[in-house]
C-alpha positions, -999 to 999 in steps of 0.1 A, spaced: -190 -79 39 -181 -89 75 -197 -123 70 -165 -134 53 -146 -154 78 -115 -138 91 -91 -138 120 -72 -109 134 -45 -100 160 -15 -80 169 21 -89 159 52 -76 177 72 -54 152 104 -37 164 91 -24 197 55 -18 188 25 -40 179 9 -40 144 -27 -50 138 -34 -76 111 -64 -93 96 -64 -125 76 -91 -135 51 -93 -168 32 -68 -196 27 -43 -206 0 -12 -188 -12 -4 -158 10 -10 -123 -5 0 -95 18 -19 -62 13 -3 -29 23 -24 3 25 -16 38 15 -9 69 36 -35 79 61 -56 48 56 -58 12 69 -57 -23 55 -94 -30 52 -103 5 41 -80 3 10 -86 -34 2 -122 -40 10 -130 -45 -27 -100 -68 -31 -111 -89 -1 -146 -92 -16 -132 -106 -49 -101 -126 -39 -107 -141 -5 -118 -174 -21 -85 -177 -40 -58 -165 -16 -49 -160 20 -52 -123 22 -31 -107 50 -39 -71 57 -15 -51 79 -21 -17 95 13 0 94 28 21 122 6 51 132 -23 38 112 -56 19 118 -55 -1 149 -17 -4 152 6 13 177 22 46 172 58 58 172 72 93 180 101 89 156 98 99 120 82 74 95 104 59 69 97 34 41 126 13 54 111 11 89 77 0 74 95 -27 54 112 -40 86 79 -40 104 62 -60 76 90 -85 78 84 -88 116 47 -95 110 55 -122 84 80 -138 108 54 -137 136 29 -155 113 56 -180 101 53 -169 65 86 -174 47 76 -161 13 46 -144 -1 32 -122 -29 25 -85 -21 0 -59 -32 5 -23 -21 -13 9 -28 2 44 -29 27 47 0 21 10 5 33 3 -30 64 25 -24 70 6 9 68 -27 -9 92 -17 -37 116 -8 -9 108 -41 9 116 -61 -23 150 -44 -26 157 -52 11 143 -87 13 143 -102 -22 141 -137 -9 107 -130 8 89 -118 -24 72 -142 -49 54 -115 -69 47 -78 -63 18 -56 -74 26 -19 -69 -4 3 -74 2 41 -77 36 39 -60 65 62 -68 103 61 -63 113 96 -74 102 131 -64 98 140 -100 74 111 -104 46 129 -86 25 156 -102 40 191 -105 32 211 -74 26 181 -52 53 189 -27 44 226 -25 8 216 -19 19 192 9 39 219 26 10 243 25 -16 218 38 -27 214 74 -45 187 93 -78 203 84 -70 195 47 -70 158 54 -97 141 33 -128 135 55 -131 98 46 -95 92 59 -102 110 92 -136 92 96 -119 58 90 -91 66 115 -114 78 142 -136 48 138 -107 25 144 -87 46 169 -108 74 183 -79 94 197 -74 130 183 -38 131 193 -30 99 175 -48 112 145 -26 142 146 5 121 150 -4 100 120 -10 131 99 22 148 109 43 116 104 28 109 70 30 145 57 66 150 68 76 117 52 62 129 19 75 165 21 110 151 27 107 122 2 141 110 -11 146 93 -44 153 56 -44 189 46 -52 192 49 -90 201 12 -94 176 -3 -68 149 -11 -93 173 -28 -117 182 -52 -89 146 -64 -83 144 -101 -90 107 -108 -86 80 -102 -112 64 -68 -107 30 -55 -119 27 -17 -119 -7 -1 -118 -18 35 -121 -45 58 -133 -43 82 -162 -54 110 -138 -33 97 -109 -11 116 -85 18 95 -99 28 105 -134 22 79 -161 56 87 -175 72 78 -141 53 45 -141 65 38 -176 101 46 -166 98 22 -137 86 -5 -159 116 -1 -181 140 -2 -152 126 -33 -135 138 -65 -152 105 -84 -150 78 -57 -149 44 -53 -165 24 -20 -166 -13 -12 -167 -26 23 -169 -63 25 -162 -89 53 -169 -89 64 -133 -76 87 -106 -56 78 -74 -70 44 -66 -106 43 -78 -95 15 -101 -93 -8 -70 -114 9 -43 -141 35 -37 -134 70 -49 -130 100 -27 -168 103 -26 -174 67 -16 -186 56 -50 -175 22 -63 -170 16 -100 -178 -21 -100 -169 -28 -136 -135 -10 -134 -125 -27 -101 -136 -61 -115 -114 -55 -145 -84 -44 -124 -85 -73 -99 -90 -98 -127 -57 -85 -142 -41 -88 -107 -53 -124 -104 -40 -132 -139 -6 -118 -130 -5 -138 -98 -14 -170 -116 9 -165 -145 41 -185 -148 
């Protein structure tokens, strides 16, 4: 995989530095990972399939991957501001975006804050309301500890940033943001001006009814529900297994959305 040519670096972002990687050339497609993960970890399969068609820009958000940490609470608004700072650093005025899980939620927030920056948006397994997540999700989050962190997420973090205290900071900031998740403004989705492609699994953490409701609220939205759990339609599952045919199908739909008029 690493034989695909890439370049990487650190961009200043509101007082810290964020790590980024760029694969391919062409129209820019910015990839934003989910909670506890990193850009390449969530989008390796996307890079494999789309690096010949687009300039793929992977960003590790605050407290994640190789990026710097903050002691302040994480917010989706801050992540949106940080993404904008990276784009400004890279002299990218407008791009399409593809986010997974918290990354999708961040990008839905980004599109409401900076509509002129977004060409098209793919939001995979994102949510905008507390009731949009499975019943019992928040109670489970409040009861969990750092020891409950999925092993593959811890292994990925420690490989990129082998600092136990930073791992703890990431876990605490991520979990507290979700425990205290606040619904998006009721009208925010109706104000989105860019085409949006919503993705999710039929056994996802995000309820399919929530995804359907979002599709109804967003003026130019499409929705695809896949036979999958939280993300294995676009990446390896929790055991590291890759469903090649399913991911091929998903990313073919993503490409068709990006190329559609």
